[in-house]
GUMIMAR-839269 format. One record per residue (C-alpha): x, z, y; residue number from 1. Coordinates in steps of 0.5 Angstrom, whole numbers, plus 500, padded with zeros to 3 digits. Last residue first. Example, Ala and Ser with C-alpha at 12.3 -4.5 7.8 and 13.67 -1.06 7.14 Angstrom:
<node><east>527</east><up>514</up><north>498</north><k>2</k></node>
<node><east>525</east><up>516</up><north>491</north><k>1</k></node>
//
This chain:
<node><east>571</east><up>317</up><north>235</north><k>195</k></node>
<node><east>565</east><up>320</up><north>231</north><k>194</k></node>
<node><east>561</east><up>320</up><north>237</north><k>193</k></node>
<node><east>554</east><up>319</up><north>234</north><k>192</k></node>
<node><east>554</east><up>323</up><north>228</north><k>191</k></node>
<node><east>557</east><up>329</up><north>232</north><k>190</k></node>
<node><east>551</east><up>328</up><north>237</north><k>189</k></node>
<node><east>546</east><up>328</up><north>231</north><k>188</k></node>
<node><east>549</east><up>335</up><north>228</north><k>187</k></node>
<node><east>548</east><up>336</up><north>221</north><k>186</k></node>
<node><east>555</east><up>334</up><north>219</north><k>185</k></node>
<node><east>559</east><up>340</up><north>222</north><k>184</k></node>
<node><east>565</east><up>340</up><north>219</north><k>183</k></node>
<node><east>568</east><up>337</up><north>225</north><k>182</k></node>
<node><east>573</east><up>331</up><north>226</north><k>181</k></node>
<node><east>577</east><up>331</up><north>232</north><k>180</k></node>
<node><east>582</east><up>325</up><north>230</north><k>179</k></node>
<node><east>577</east><up>320</up><north>227</north><k>178</k></node>
<node><east>580</east><up>316</up><north>221</north><k>177</k></node>
<node><east>583</east><up>309</up><north>221</north><k>176</k></node>
<node><east>585</east><up>306</up><north>215</north><k>175</k></node>
<node><east>590</east><up>302</up><north>214</north><k>174</k></node>
<node><east>592</east><up>295</up><north>212</north><k>173</k></node>
<node><east>600</east><up>294</up><north>212</north><k>172</k></node>
<node><east>602</east><up>291</up><north>206</north><k>171</k></node>
<node><east>598</east><up>284</up><north>207</north><k>170</k></node>
<node><east>600</east><up>283</up><north>214</north><k>169</k></node>
<node><east>607</east><up>285</up><north>213</north><k>168</k></node>
<node><east>606</east><up>279</up><north>208</north><k>167</k></node>
<node><east>604</east><up>274</up><north>213</north><k>166</k></node>
<node><east>609</east><up>276</up><north>218</north><k>165</k></node>
<node><east>615</east><up>275</up><north>213</north><k>164</k></node>
<node><east>612</east><up>268</up><north>211</north><k>163</k></node>
<node><east>611</east><up>266</up><north>218</north><k>162</k></node>
<node><east>618</east><up>268</up><north>220</north><k>161</k></node>
<node><east>621</east><up>264</up><north>214</north><k>160</k></node>
<node><east>617</east><up>258</up><north>216</north><k>159</k></node>
<node><east>620</east><up>258</up><north>223</north><k>158</k></node>
<node><east>627</east><up>259</up><north>220</north><k>157</k></node>
<node><east>626</east><up>253</up><north>216</north><k>156</k></node>
<node><east>624</east><up>249</up><north>222</north><k>155</k></node>
<node><east>630</east><up>252</up><north>226</north><k>154</k></node>
<node><east>635</east><up>250</up><north>220</north><k>153</k></node>
<node><east>632</east><up>243</up><north>220</north><k>152</k></node>
<node><east>633</east><up>242</up><north>227</north><k>151</k></node>
<node><east>640</east><up>245</up><north>227</north><k>150</k></node>
<node><east>642</east><up>240</up><north>221</north><k>149</k></node>
<node><east>639</east><up>234</up><north>224</north><k>148</k></node>
<node><east>643</east><up>236</up><north>231</north><k>147</k></node>
<node><east>649</east><up>237</up><north>227</north><k>146</k></node>
<node><east>648</east><up>230</up><north>223</north><k>145</k></node>
<node><east>647</east><up>227</up><north>230</north><k>144</k></node>
<node><east>653</east><up>230</up><north>233</north><k>143</k></node>
<node><east>657</east><up>227</up><north>227</north><k>142</k></node>
<node><east>654</east><up>220</up><north>227</north><k>141</k></node>
<node><east>655</east><up>220</up><north>235</north><k>140</k></node>
<node><east>663</east><up>221</up><north>234</north><k>139</k></node>
<node><east>663</east><up>216</up><north>228</north><k>138</k></node>
<node><east>659</east><up>211</up><north>233</north><k>137</k></node>
<node><east>664</east><up>213</up><north>239</north><k>136</k></node>
<node><east>670</east><up>211</up><north>235</north><k>135</k></node>
<node><east>667</east><up>204</up><north>233</north><k>134</k></node>
<node><east>664</east><up>203</up><north>240</north><k>133</k></node>
<node><east>671</east><up>204</up><north>242</north><k>132</k></node>
<node><east>674</east><up>199</up><north>237</north><k>131</k></node>
<node><east>669</east><up>194</up><north>239</north><k>130</k></node>
<node><east>669</east><up>195</up><north>246</north><k>129</k></node>
<node><east>677</east><up>193</up><north>245</north><k>128</k></node>
<node><east>675</east><up>187</up><north>241</north><k>127</k></node>
<node><east>670</east><up>185</up><north>246</north><k>126</k></node>
<node><east>675</east><up>186</up><north>252</north><k>125</k></node>
<node><east>679</east><up>181</up><north>249</north><k>124</k></node>
<node><east>674</east><up>177</up><north>247</north><k>123</k></node>
<node><east>671</east><up>178</up><north>254</north><k>122</k></node>
<node><east>677</east><up>176</up><north>257</north><k>121</k></node>
<node><east>678</east><up>169</up><north>253</north><k>120</k></node>
<node><east>671</east><up>167</up><north>255</north><k>119</k></node>
<node><east>671</east><up>169</up><north>262</north><k>118</k></node>
<node><east>677</east><up>164</up><north>262</north><k>117</k></node>
<node><east>673</east><up>159</up><north>259</north><k>116</k></node>
<node><east>667</east><up>160</up><north>263</north><k>115</k></node>
<node><east>672</east><up>160</up><north>269</north><k>114</k></node>
<node><east>673</east><up>153</up><north>267</north><k>113</k></node>
<node><east>666</east><up>151</up><north>265</north><k>112</k></node>
<node><east>664</east><up>154</up><north>272</north><k>111</k></node>
<node><east>668</east><up>150</up><north>276</north><k>110</k></node>
<node><east>666</east><up>143</up><north>272</north><k>109</k></node>
<node><east>659</east><up>146</up><north>273</north><k>108</k></node>
<node><east>660</east><up>147</up><north>281</north><k>107</k></node>
<node><east>663</east><up>140</up><north>282</north><k>106</k></node>
<node><east>657</east><up>137</up><north>278</north><k>105</k></node>
<node><east>652</east><up>141</up><north>282</north><k>104</k></node>
<node><east>655</east><up>139</up><north>288</north><k>103</k></node>
<node><east>655</east><up>132</up><north>286</north><k>102</k></node>
<node><east>648</east><up>133</up><north>284</north><k>101</k></node>
<node><east>647</east><up>137</up><north>291</north><k>100</k></node>
<node><east>649</east><up>131</up><north>295</north><k>99</k></node>
<node><east>645</east><up>126</up><north>291</north><k>98</k></node>
<node><east>639</east><up>130</up><north>291</north><k>97</k></node>
<node><east>640</east><up>131</up><north>299</north><k>96</k></node>
<node><east>640</east><up>124</up><north>300</north><k>95</k></node>
<node><east>634</east><up>123</up><north>296</north><k>94</k></node>
<node><east>630</east><up>128</up><north>300</north><k>93</k></node>
<node><east>632</east><up>125</up><north>306</north><k>92</k></node>
<node><east>630</east><up>118</up><north>304</north><k>91</k></node>
<node><east>623</east><up>122</up><north>302</north><k>90</k></node>
<node><east>623</east><up>125</up><north>308</north><k>89</k></node>
<node><east>624</east><up>119</up><north>312</north><k>88</k></node>
<node><east>618</east><up>116</up><north>308</north><k>87</k></node>
<node><east>614</east><up>122</up><north>309</north><k>86</k></node>
<node><east>615</east><up>121</up><north>317</north><k>85</k></node>
<node><east>614</east><up>114</up><north>317</north><k>84</k></node>
<node><east>607</east><up>115</up><north>313</north><k>83</k></node>
<node><east>605</east><up>121</up><north>318</north><k>82</k></node>
<node><east>607</east><up>117</up><north>324</north><k>81</k></node>
<node><east>603</east><up>111</up><north>321</north><k>80</k></node>
<node><east>597</east><up>115</up><north>320</north><k>79</k></node>
<node><east>597</east><up>118</up><north>327</north><k>78</k></node>
<node><east>598</east><up>111</up><north>330</north><k>77</k></node>
<node><east>592</east><up>108</up><north>325</north><k>76</k></node>
<node><east>588</east><up>115</up><north>327</north><k>75</k></node>
<node><east>589</east><up>114</up><north>334</north><k>74</k></node>
<node><east>587</east><up>107</up><north>334</north><k>73</k></node>
<node><east>581</east><up>108</up><north>330</north><k>72</k></node>
<node><east>579</east><up>113</up><north>336</north><k>71</k></node>
<node><east>580</east><up>108</up><north>341</north><k>70</k></node>
<node><east>576</east><up>104</up><north>337</north><k>69</k></node>
<node><east>570</east><up>109</up><north>337</north><k>68</k></node>
<node><east>571</east><up>110</up><north>344</north><k>67</k></node>
<node><east>570</east><up>103</up><north>346</north><k>66</k></node>
<node><east>564</east><up>102</up><north>341</north><k>65</k></node>
<node><east>561</east><up>108</up><north>344</north><k>64</k></node>
<node><east>562</east><up>105</up><north>351</north><k>63</k></node>
<node><east>559</east><up>098</up><north>349</north><k>62</k></node>
<node><east>553</east><up>101</up><north>345</north><k>61</k></node>
<node><east>552</east><up>105</up><north>352</north><k>60</k></node>
<node><east>552</east><up>099</up><north>356</north><k>59</k></node>
<node><east>548</east><up>095</up><north>352</north><k>58</k></node>
<node><east>543</east><up>100</up><north>352</north><k>57</k></node>
<node><east>543</east><up>101</up><north>360</north><k>56</k></node>
<node><east>542</east><up>093</up><north>360</north><k>55</k></node>
<node><east>545</east><up>088</up><north>366</north><k>54</k></node>
<node><east>543</east><up>081</up><north>364</north><k>53</k></node>
<node><east>547</east><up>075</up><north>362</north><k>52</k></node>
<node><east>554</east><up>078</up><north>363</north><k>51</k></node>
<node><east>552</east><up>084</up><north>360</north><k>50</k></node>
<node><east>550</east><up>080</up><north>353</north><k>49</k></node>
<node><east>557</east><up>077</up><north>353</north><k>48</k></node>
<node><east>560</east><up>084</up><north>354</north><k>47</k></node>
<node><east>556</east><up>086</up><north>348</north><k>46</k></node>
<node><east>558</east><up>081</up><north>343</north><k>45</k></node>
<node><east>565</east><up>081</up><north>345</north><k>44</k></node>
<node><east>564</east><up>089</up><north>343</north><k>43</k></node>
<node><east>561</east><up>087</up><north>337</north><k>42</k></node>
<node><east>566</east><up>082</up><north>335</north><k>41</k></node>
<node><east>572</east><up>087</up><north>336</north><k>40</k></node>
<node><east>568</east><up>093</up><north>332</north><k>39</k></node>
<node><east>567</east><up>089</up><north>326</north><k>38</k></node>
<node><east>564</east><up>095</up><north>322</north><k>37</k></node>
<node><east>558</east><up>091</up><north>319</north><k>36</k></node>
<node><east>553</east><up>096</up><north>323</north><k>35</k></node>
<node><east>557</east><up>094</up><north>329</north><k>34</k></node>
<node><east>557</east><up>087</up><north>328</north><k>33</k></node>
<node><east>549</east><up>087</up><north>327</north><k>32</k></node>
<node><east>548</east><up>091</up><north>334</north><k>31</k></node>
<node><east>553</east><up>086</up><north>337</north><k>30</k></node>
<node><east>549</east><up>080</up><north>335</north><k>29</k></node>
<node><east>543</east><up>084</up><north>337</north><k>28</k></node>
<node><east>545</east><up>084</up><north>344</north><k>27</k></node>
<node><east>548</east><up>077</up><north>343</north><k>26</k></node>
<node><east>541</east><up>074</up><north>341</north><k>25</k></node>
<node><east>537</east><up>079</up><north>346</north><k>24</k></node>
<node><east>541</east><up>076</up><north>352</north><k>23</k></node>
<node><east>541</east><up>069</up><north>350</north><k>22</k></node>
<node><east>534</east><up>069</up><north>348</north><k>21</k></node>
<node><east>532</east><up>065</up><north>355</north><k>20</k></node>
<node><east>537</east><up>060</up><north>353</north><k>19</k></node>
<node><east>534</east><up>058</up><north>346</north><k>18</k></node>
<node><east>539</east><up>056</up><north>341</north><k>17</k></node>
<node><east>538</east><up>061</up><north>336</north><k>16</k></node>
<node><east>542</east><up>060</up><north>329</north><k>15</k></node>
<node><east>547</east><up>065</up><north>331</north><k>14</k></node>
<node><east>542</east><up>070</up><north>331</north><k>13</k></node>
<node><east>539</east><up>068</up><north>324</north><k>12</k></node>
<node><east>546</east><up>068</up><north>321</north><k>11</k></node>
<node><east>548</east><up>075</up><north>323</north><k>10</k></node>
<node><east>541</east><up>077</up><north>320</north><k>9</k></node>
<node><east>544</east><up>074</up><north>313</north><k>8</k></node>
<node><east>550</east><up>078</up><north>314</north><k>7</k></node>
<node><east>546</east><up>084</up><north>316</north><k>6</k></node>
<node><east>541</east><up>085</up><north>310</north><k>5</k></node>
<node><east>540</east><up>092</up><north>312</north><k>4</k></node>
<node><east>532</east><up>091</up><north>311</north><k>3</k></node>
<node><east>531</east><up>092</up><north>319</north><k>2</k></node>
<node><east>537</east><up>087</up><north>320</north><k>1</k></node>
//
């Protein structure tokens, strides 16, 4: 048992025939069954051991295994409930998909009929739009041509304006002469304040 060889330990405990060791044999068998995850057998062994002798450890282990068994039952029930719910959901999805499939087919047929009618209308409208677009295209071309001409004119006018300003700057170089110039050139004050 201490080495973790529970199957072999169980065989050893079952081979004990001494009546004085019944409690120890049954208690140890309960522990071994618990380690092997055989809860029902462990519970039975602890109950038999408690019939032979009342023991706190055996009572504690029995209570613990009963709680563990109750948890397992709850888990199994919730798992079964989830499985049933999942199965119902799958069936519902299948039914919904069948219904939706029929609806889609009917809708596709309606859409096909409507599509043919729309195609006819669109073809007529397309011809009318093509005519309108052709007329608008011509008008746009005229407008675009006028805009381009106006832009070119503005560019040329700007270039002419710059040339004119440059030529004016070249020709209008003037010499600035002080206005109140005195004839006395030797005066230092006059030299400082020529302007």
